[in-house]
SEBA-359161 format. One record per residue (C-alpha): residue in three letters; x, y, z. Coordinates in Angstrom, 1 decimal, padded with zeros to 4 digits. Layout:
# residues N
+-----+--------+--------+--------+
| res |      x |      y |      z |
+-----+--------+--------+--------+
| ALA |      X |      Y |      Z |
...
+-----+--------+--------+--------+
END
This chain:
# residues 244
+-----+--------+--------+--------+
| res |      x |      y |      z |
+-----+--------+--------+--------+
| MET |  026.3 | -057.9 | -017.8 |
| ALA |  028.2 | -057.3 | -021.2 |
| ILE |  027.6 | -055.0 | -023.5 |
| ILE |  028.0 | -056.5 | -027.2 |
| SER |  028.4 | -054.7 | -030.6 |
| THR |  028.7 | -057.0 | -033.6 |
| GLU |  027.2 | -058.0 | -037.0 |
| ALA |  024.7 | -060.2 | -037.3 |
| ILE |  022.0 | -062.2 | -039.4 |
| VAL |  018.2 | -062.0 | -039.0 |
| LEU |  017.3 | -066.0 | -039.1 |
| ARG |  013.4 | -065.3 | -037.9 |
| SER |  011.7 | -063.1 | -035.9 |
| VAL |  008.4 | -063.4 | -034.0 |
| ASP |  006.1 | -061.3 | -032.1 |
| LEU |  006.3 | -061.3 | -028.3 |
| ARG |  003.0 | -059.9 | -026.5 |
| GLU |  001.9 | -056.3 | -028.5 |
| THR |  004.5 | -054.4 | -028.9 |
| SER |  008.1 | -056.1 | -029.0 |
| LYS |  009.3 | -059.0 | -030.8 |
| ILE |  012.0 | -061.7 | -030.7 |
| ALA |  014.7 | -062.3 | -033.0 |
| PHE |  016.7 | -065.4 | -033.7 |
| PHE |  020.5 | -064.2 | -035.1 |
| PHE |  023.6 | -065.3 | -036.1 |
| THR |  025.8 | -063.1 | -035.5 |
| GLN |  029.9 | -062.8 | -036.3 |
| LYS |  031.0 | -062.8 | -032.6 |
| SER |  029.0 | -064.8 | -031.0 |
| GLY |  027.4 | -067.1 | -033.0 |
| LYS |  023.6 | -067.8 | -032.6 |
| VAL |  022.3 | -065.4 | -030.0 |
| THR |  018.0 | -064.4 | -029.5 |
| GLY |  017.4 | -061.1 | -028.5 |
| VAL |  014.2 | -059.3 | -027.7 |
| LEU |  013.5 | -055.7 | -029.2 |
| LYS |  011.2 | -053.8 | -026.6 |
| GLY |  009.1 | -051.7 | -028.3 |
| ILE |  009.9 | -052.0 | -031.9 |
| ARG |  005.9 | -053.0 | -032.8 |
| LYS |  004.7 | -050.1 | -031.0 |
| ASP |  007.3 | -047.7 | -032.4 |
| PRO |  009.1 | -049.1 | -035.4 |
| ARG |  011.4 | -045.8 | -035.7 |
| LYS |  012.6 | -047.1 | -032.2 |
| PHE |  015.3 | -049.0 | -034.2 |
| GLY |  017.4 | -049.1 | -037.6 |
| SER |  016.0 | -052.4 | -038.9 |
| SER |  012.4 | -053.9 | -039.3 |
| LEU |  013.9 | -057.6 | -039.0 |
| GLU |  013.0 | -058.5 | -041.8 |
| LYS |  014.5 | -062.2 | -042.8 |
| PHE |  018.1 | -062.9 | -044.3 |
| SER |  018.5 | -058.8 | -043.7 |
| VAL |  021.9 | -057.9 | -042.0 |
| ASN |  022.1 | -055.5 | -039.1 |
| ASP |  024.7 | -054.1 | -036.7 |
| ILE |  023.4 | -054.9 | -033.2 |
| VAL |  023.8 | -054.0 | -030.0 |
| TYR |  022.8 | -056.0 | -027.0 |
| TYR |  023.1 | -056.7 | -023.2 |
| GLU |  024.2 | -060.1 | -022.8 |
| TYR |  022.6 | -061.5 | -019.7 |
| ARG |  024.3 | -064.4 | -018.0 |
| ASN |  021.7 | -065.9 | -016.5 |
| SER |  019.6 | -066.0 | -019.5 |
| ASP |  019.2 | -067.0 | -023.2 |
| ILE |  017.4 | -064.4 | -023.9 |
| HIS |  019.2 | -060.7 | -024.3 |
| LEU |  018.1 | -057.1 | -024.9 |
| VAL |  018.6 | -055.6 | -027.6 |
| SER |  019.4 | -052.2 | -027.5 |
| GLN |  020.0 | -051.5 | -030.7 |
| CYS |  019.7 | -052.4 | -034.5 |
| ASP |  020.6 | -050.7 | -037.3 |
| MET |  019.9 | -052.4 | -041.2 |
| LYS |  022.9 | -052.8 | -043.7 |
| GLU |  021.9 | -055.3 | -046.2 |
| PHE |  018.6 | -056.3 | -047.3 |
| PHE |  019.0 | -058.4 | -050.1 |
| ALA |  016.1 | -057.2 | -052.4 |
| GLY |  016.7 | -059.7 | -055.2 |
| ILE |  015.7 | -062.6 | -053.0 |
| ARG |  012.4 | -061.1 | -052.1 |
| VAL |  010.8 | -061.2 | -055.4 |
| ASP |  011.5 | -064.8 | -056.1 |
| ALA |  010.0 | -067.4 | -054.7 |
| LYS |  012.4 | -069.9 | -055.5 |
| ARG |  015.4 | -067.6 | -053.9 |
| ILE |  013.2 | -066.8 | -050.8 |
| THR |  012.7 | -070.8 | -050.2 |
| ALA |  016.7 | -071.2 | -050.7 |
| ALA |  017.0 | -068.7 | -048.2 |
| ASP |  014.7 | -070.0 | -045.7 |
| TYR |  016.8 | -073.4 | -045.9 |
| ALA |  020.0 | -072.4 | -045.0 |
| SER |  018.3 | -070.0 | -042.4 |
| GLU |  016.5 | -073.1 | -040.9 |
| LEU |  019.2 | -075.0 | -041.3 |
| VAL |  021.7 | -072.4 | -039.1 |
| ASN |  019.0 | -071.8 | -036.7 |
| ARG |  018.1 | -075.7 | -036.1 |
| VAL |  021.7 | -077.1 | -036.0 |
| MET |  024.2 | -074.5 | -034.4 |
| PRO |  024.5 | -074.5 | -030.9 |
| ALA |  023.4 | -071.2 | -029.5 |
| GLU |  026.3 | -068.3 | -028.2 |
| GLU |  029.2 | -070.4 | -029.7 |
| PRO |  031.2 | -068.6 | -032.1 |
| ASN |  032.0 | -069.7 | -035.5 |
| GLU |  032.9 | -066.7 | -037.8 |
| GLY |  033.0 | -069.5 | -040.9 |
| VAL |  029.7 | -069.9 | -040.3 |
| HIS |  028.5 | -066.6 | -040.6 |
| ALA |  030.8 | -065.4 | -043.6 |
| LEU |  028.9 | -068.9 | -045.7 |
| LEU |  025.7 | -067.4 | -044.9 |
| LEU |  026.6 | -063.9 | -045.7 |
| GLY |  028.5 | -064.6 | -048.7 |
| TYR |  025.4 | -067.3 | -049.8 |
| PHE |  022.8 | -064.4 | -049.7 |
| ARG |  024.6 | -062.5 | -051.3 |
| ALA |  025.0 | -064.8 | -054.3 |
| LEU |  021.3 | -066.1 | -053.9 |
| ASP |  020.8 | -061.8 | -054.2 |
| ARG |  021.9 | -062.2 | -058.3 |
| GLU |  022.7 | -065.7 | -059.1 |
| ARG |  020.5 | -067.8 | -061.5 |
| ASP |  021.3 | -071.4 | -060.3 |
| ILE |  019.7 | -071.3 | -057.2 |
| ALA |  019.9 | -075.4 | -057.0 |
| ARG |  024.1 | -075.1 | -057.2 |
| LEU |  024.0 | -072.6 | -054.5 |
| VAL |  022.1 | -074.6 | -052.5 |
| HIS |  024.4 | -077.5 | -052.7 |
| MET |  027.6 | -075.9 | -052.5 |
| PHE |  025.8 | -074.3 | -049.0 |
| GLN |  025.4 | -077.7 | -048.0 |
| ILE |  028.5 | -078.7 | -048.3 |
| LYS |  030.2 | -076.0 | -046.8 |
| PHE |  028.1 | -076.2 | -044.0 |
| LEU |  028.6 | -079.5 | -043.1 |
| ALA |  032.3 | -078.9 | -042.9 |
| LEU |  032.2 | -075.6 | -041.0 |
| SER |  029.7 | -077.2 | -038.3 |
| GLY |  031.5 | -080.5 | -037.9 |
| PHE |  029.6 | -082.7 | -039.6 |
| ARG |  031.4 | -083.5 | -043.1 |
| PRO |  031.2 | -086.6 | -044.6 |
| HIS |  033.8 | -088.9 | -044.9 |
| ILE |  035.0 | -088.6 | -048.7 |
| ASP |  038.4 | -088.7 | -048.9 |
| SER |  039.0 | -092.4 | -048.9 |
| CYS |  036.8 | -095.5 | -047.6 |
| VAL |  035.3 | -094.8 | -044.1 |
| VAL |  035.6 | -098.4 | -043.7 |
| CYS |  039.7 | -099.3 | -044.5 |
| GLY |  040.9 | -095.8 | -045.0 |
| ARG |  042.2 | -097.3 | -048.1 |
| GLY |  041.1 | -095.3 | -051.7 |
| ILE |  037.9 | -095.5 | -052.8 |
| GLY |  038.7 | -097.1 | -056.1 |
| GLU |  036.5 | -097.4 | -059.2 |
| ARG |  032.8 | -098.0 | -057.7 |
| PRO |  032.8 | -096.2 | -054.9 |
| ARG |  029.5 | -095.8 | -053.1 |
| PHE |  028.2 | -094.1 | -049.9 |
| SER |  026.9 | -095.1 | -047.1 |
| MET |  024.7 | -092.8 | -044.9 |
| GLN |  024.8 | -095.2 | -041.8 |
| LYS |  028.4 | -095.1 | -041.8 |
| GLY |  028.7 | -091.5 | -043.0 |
| GLY |  030.9 | -091.3 | -046.2 |
| LEU |  032.1 | -093.3 | -049.1 |
| VAL |  033.0 | -096.8 | -049.0 |
| CYS |  035.4 | -098.8 | -051.3 |
| GLY |  034.5 | -102.0 | -053.7 |
| HIS |  035.8 | -104.7 | -050.7 |
| CYS |  033.9 | -102.6 | -048.0 |
| GLN |  030.8 | -102.8 | -049.5 |
| GLY |  030.4 | -106.4 | -048.9 |
| LYS |  026.4 | -107.1 | -048.6 |
| ASP |  025.1 | -103.8 | -047.7 |
| THR |  021.8 | -102.9 | -049.6 |
| GLY |  021.5 | -099.5 | -047.6 |
| LEU |  024.4 | -097.4 | -050.6 |
| LEU |  024.0 | -094.8 | -052.8 |
| THR |  025.9 | -094.6 | -055.9 |
| VAL |  027.7 | -091.7 | -056.7 |
| SER |  030.0 | -090.8 | -059.6 |
| LYS |  033.7 | -089.9 | -059.3 |
| GLY |  032.2 | -086.3 | -060.9 |
| ALA |  029.6 | -085.7 | -057.9 |
| ILE |  033.5 | -086.8 | -055.2 |
| ALA |  035.5 | -084.3 | -057.1 |
| THR |  032.6 | -081.8 | -056.7 |
| LEU |  032.2 | -082.6 | -053.2 |
| LEU |  036.1 | -081.9 | -052.3 |
| TYR |  036.6 | -079.1 | -054.2 |
| VAL |  033.8 | -077.1 | -053.0 |
| GLU |  034.7 | -078.1 | -049.4 |
| ARG |  039.0 | -077.1 | -050.1 |
| GLU |  037.7 | -073.7 | -052.1 |
| PRO |  036.9 | -070.5 | -050.8 |
| TRP |  033.4 | -069.3 | -051.1 |
| ALA |  034.1 | -066.5 | -053.9 |
| GLY |  036.1 | -069.7 | -055.5 |
| CYS |  033.4 | -072.1 | -055.6 |
| LEU |  030.9 | -069.5 | -057.1 |
| LYS |  033.3 | -070.0 | -060.8 |
| LEU |  032.0 | -073.5 | -060.5 |
| THR |  029.8 | -074.8 | -063.1 |
| MET |  027.5 | -077.7 | -062.3 |
| PRO |  025.7 | -080.5 | -064.8 |
| MET |  022.2 | -081.3 | -063.8 |
| THR |  023.4 | -084.9 | -063.6 |
| ILE |  025.9 | -083.6 | -060.6 |
| LYS |  023.3 | -081.9 | -059.3 |
| GLN |  020.8 | -084.5 | -058.8 |
| GLU |  023.0 | -086.6 | -057.3 |
| LEU |  024.7 | -084.1 | -054.7 |
| LYS |  020.6 | -083.4 | -053.8 |
| ARG |  019.9 | -086.9 | -053.4 |
| ILE |  022.9 | -087.5 | -051.3 |
| LEU |  023.3 | -084.2 | -049.4 |
| ASN |  019.7 | -084.3 | -048.6 |
| ASN |  019.8 | -087.8 | -047.1 |
| PHE |  022.8 | -087.4 | -045.1 |
| LEU |  021.3 | -084.2 | -043.3 |
| LEU |  018.7 | -086.0 | -042.5 |
| PHE |  019.9 | -089.3 | -041.3 |
| HIS |  023.2 | -087.6 | -039.2 |
| LEU |  021.6 | -084.2 | -038.1 |
| GLU |  018.2 | -086.0 | -037.1 |
| LYS |  016.6 | -082.7 | -038.2 |
| ASN |  013.7 | -082.5 | -040.5 |
| ILE |  014.3 | -078.8 | -042.6 |
| ARG |  010.6 | -078.3 | -043.5 |
| SER |  011.8 | -075.8 | -045.8 |
| ALA |  014.1 | -078.4 | -048.1 |
| LYS |  011.0 | -080.3 | -049.3 |
| TYR |  010.4 | -077.3 | -051.5 |
| LEU |  014.0 | -076.8 | -053.1 |
+-----+--------+--------+--------+
END
């Protein structure tokens, strides 16, 4: 049995019997971790956190090798993001990211990039006004960090440049040039501006992405492409997506 201390973001929590809770964390050191906090409902003062979703905590847990659920012995709140919790749209956007990470990321597989992205996203949601822009930037970066990146550098079929009238193929997972489109009727129109935005967000650090302005037309394109891509390739129906 190992004792692990790490920073952790609460994705969600559920009641366990009458006195305890099970929490789903995304941790800095170990990726997605599920832990039980015994007695937290009977004596909330036992822990320095109430396990509010989206909150950042310092946790200590006992890692059981033969179980997917570990025993959390310490949980202390670091960041709460009060600004998210007073606005329904912000709550929905935060729920979406939490649900996406919880459903897509494998258990106990370290990914510090995803942890840093989720933390940066919640901090931005806490203060930024353009929520749709933040959601799309999170989607783009999450796809790249989780290994599901769409192919947008060149034609996914022939590997050459995308040319003047590229289309996006859900089935093939990326851009298709005019020469390779053939009779495929399942292609989505995509503008050069949307492609440039996708590439920019992928390559820039999160802090740099926050300086990017995004016209409504680009947001609409990205919403259509990214939501459909996530549903098609991840085969995960993220329930909160329909409210964004």
